[in-house]
N, C-alpha and C positions, 0 to 999 in steps of 0.2 A: 315659281308660280306665275302662270297664265292668262292676260285678258286678253278683252280682243283687237288691242295694240300690239300685246307683244308679251315678255315675260319680265316680269319684274326681278332686281334682284334684291337678293336676301341680306342686311349686314352681319346680322345674326341671329340666336334663337335664346328668346329670354325663361323663359319658362314652360312646362308640361303639364297637360290635365287627361284627364281623360268627361267626357258629356255623353250620356246617349249611347255607350261602349265603341264612341270614338275617341282617339288618341286626336289629340292638338295641340296646338306648339305656340306660343306669344313670339310672334314676328317681327323683329328690326327691320326696317326698310333701307336697303342702302338710300343714303342725301335723302331722308326724311328724318322728321323728331321721332322723341315717343308719344308725343298725341295720335303717331301714323300710326304706330304698333295696331298689330291683327291679331285675333286665333286664328289659325290655319290647320284645316285636317290634314295629318299625316301627309296620305295620299296626296294634294297639293303640296306640296315641296318634294320638286325638282331633284332636286342634289342630296341625294342619300347618305351624301358621307358625312353633309351639314347635322343628318340627327344621330349619323352614327357617334360624329365628334362630340354633340349635346349630351348624348346619354353616357357615353366613358365618365366626361366629366362630370359629370350629376350623381354616380356612379361612386366616382372619386371624392367626393366633398359629403357621402353619405356619412354618417359616423356609424360604427360599427354598433351589431345588438348587443346586450350585455348578456352575458352567459351564465 
C-alpha cells in the first residue's frame, strides 16, 4: 500500500469481501493493533503473493459442499 510518505507494510490479510463489484481485503498493518485494520481494494495490495496465499488458505478451510 502506498501513501504520500511511502509504502505501508502488511502484517496479514484477515478477511475478504466484495463491495460494488470490487474485491476488498481487511488488512492488519505491521506494527498496528486491530484498531488500525482497514478494508482495502485488491488493487491497493502491492504484493500479489499475499492475496494468493490468503485465497489458498481460505479455499482450504471451506467445507466441501454436500453431494
